[in-house]
Residue, then its C-alpha position, 0 to 999 in steps of 0.5 A: m452803864s447797867y445796874f449790874a456794872d453799878w453793883n460791881k463798881e459799888i462793891e469795889q468802891v466800898t471795899a477800897n474805902g474800908q466801908s464794907n462793914q456798914f454796906v454789908k450789914d445793910y445788904y444782909r438786912l435787905e436780903q433777909q427781908a426780901y427772902d422773908r417776903i418771898l417765903k411768907s408768900y409761898p406757894d403764891v409767889q408771883l415774881s414776874g413783871k417789870f424790874t422796878d415792880i419786883q424791886d419795890k415788891l421785895g423791899f429794894a425801892g430805890e436800890s437798883a444796884i443792891f437789887l442786882g446783887f440780890l438777883e446775882g445771889i439767887k440766880p443759881c436757884l432760878t429755873s430759867e436763865l437771867d442775864l444780869d448785864s442786860l437788866g434795866d428799869d423796863s426789863v421784864l423778869d420771871l423769877q421761878i425759884d427752886f426752893a430746895k436748891l435755894l435752901y441748899n445754897m444758903y447752907d453752902a454760903k453759911a448764911n444762918w440768918l437766911y436758912d434759919l428764917d421761921s418763914w421756911q416753915n411755909v415751904f418745907s416741913d421740919a423733916e424736909h428742912k432737916e433732910i436738905a441740911k443733912k444732904f448738905r452735910t453729907d455732900h461736904i464730908a471729906v472722904s479719902n480713898k485709902i489703899g489697903r496694904n494688901d490691895p493691888c497696887p494702883c500702878g498696875s504692876g499686879k503686886k500687892y501695894k505693900a510690896c510695890c509703891g507702899k514699900n517705903 
């Protein structure tokens, strides 16, 4: 069984047994420490090598299934593809991270314990950080295209909206 299958199985068991609170707290703590280590080592981030070496470097020693959960979370922010199902102890990883996309996705996940890390200052200036946050907020504003009363009707009749479909 692969580590990814172990990760999914562990999630299912924890959820079924009602032990999710402690498991989630432990995962978030390890995740926060891993991201902090990555950000503090910027721009000299070297996340390439054997699976177990990177796992130990990021603080997931002995927690292969949880490390796979971390990789599943960071996968959309990697510049190259990563097949989680095929990963094992001898797998060679080359994790090249798109940091702007990573920060944006942290805002999307509402992970304030991650996007508020002080170590982001090593990667982005305050202005760049605020710009990414602003882009996230503007991308998630609900906008409706309301048809004005005197606009042409969208049904294609050629009449004004107020005299056609908007009559009711």
